[in-house]
Each structure stands twice: as C-alpha cells, then as structure tokens.
N, C-alpha and C positions, 0 to 999 in steps of 0.2 A: 453827352452832354451834361455830365457832373451835376445833376439835380437841377439845372437850369431851365429845363423843359416845361416846367410849370410857369415860370415867369415869361417864358416865350408864349405860351398860350394866353396868359392874361394880358400880354402885350398885343397879341393879335385880336385879341377880342376889343381891347381898346381901340385898336385901329379900325376893326369893322363898325363899332358903335360910331366912332367919330366920321366915318365916310358917309354917314347918313346925310349930312349937312355939310354945307361949304366951310372950309377951315379958314380962321384968320392967321395971318403970318406968325403971331404969337403960339397958337394952337398947331401948327404945322411944326414948328421949331421944337415943341415939348413932346410931340408924338415919341413915344418909345423912351422918353428920358427914365422912367424907372425900372425898365427892362433891360436895355441894351446898351453895351458901351463898345465903341469902335476902337481897334488897334491899328495904327498904320505906322510904317518905317518912316523915319525922319533922320536928320544929321544934326548933330550938336556942335555948335561952334565953341571953341576954347582955346587955351594955348596950352603947350607942353610946359614940363619944368624949366625947359631952356628958353622959354618965352616966344617960342614959334608959334604962329596960327596954326591950328590943326581943326580937323571936323571929326566926329565920331560917329558911327552909325547907332542908333537907339530906337525905341519905339514909343510913340505917344499912345496914351489911352485918352480917348475922349468920350464924352457925352453925346447924346443924340442930337444935340443942338450944335455939336462941333467943339464945344469948349474943351480944352486940354486939362484933364484932371491930374494926370501924372505921366512921368517918363520911367520907362524900364530900360535895363542895359540889353535885354533879348526879349524875342517874341514868347518865349515859353514863360518868363517871369512876368510880362505883361498880361497873358492868358490866364495864368493863375493869380493874378491879384484881381481881375475883373471876376472870375468864377468866387473867389473867396468872399467877394462883397455882393454875391447873390444875384448878378448880371449875367446876361447872355452875352459872351464875347462874338465880336464880328469884325473880320478882316478887312481892310482897306488896302489897295495895292496901288 
C-alpha cells in the first residue's frame, strides 16, 4: 500500500470517532474525504478526427463524496495519481 496505510489508519480512527453519534448528511458525505479516493471505470464521449461519434474507456478518480476529481486513460495511471497525492485508492466496479 505505498505509504498510504497511515492515512488509512487515520481515516478509520476518524470513522470510529464519528460513529459515536448520529451523522448529518453533510458529515456522512465528508467521511473519508482526506483519506480515500475512488477509482471507477467510465466511458468518455467524443468524436473521432473524421467527426464520428465515439466512446473511449477511461477511469474516473472521485472523492469520498462522489465528486469527480480527475480522469485517467488507464487504471494504473489513476491508481498512481491517487497514491502520489497521499490518498488511499479504492476501486469501484
């Protein structure tokens, strides 16, 4: 886990502390925001150089609240970007 285990521990401690009381919708959405990023496969819509509609597989990097932060051409590049920014990558299928 390329040095991300410490942020994982911090994120889990934050979760445990937070679970002691009911969460508001905003608190729940923010849970893990500073510790995790999700990687999920997507399809980009576009056009070829000939003007034909086309789709291309890619991978979205999303914050814990679901907000898309970036797009990478492949899963390895997405994973590396998340780790480089000090977050723990998690895959969504």
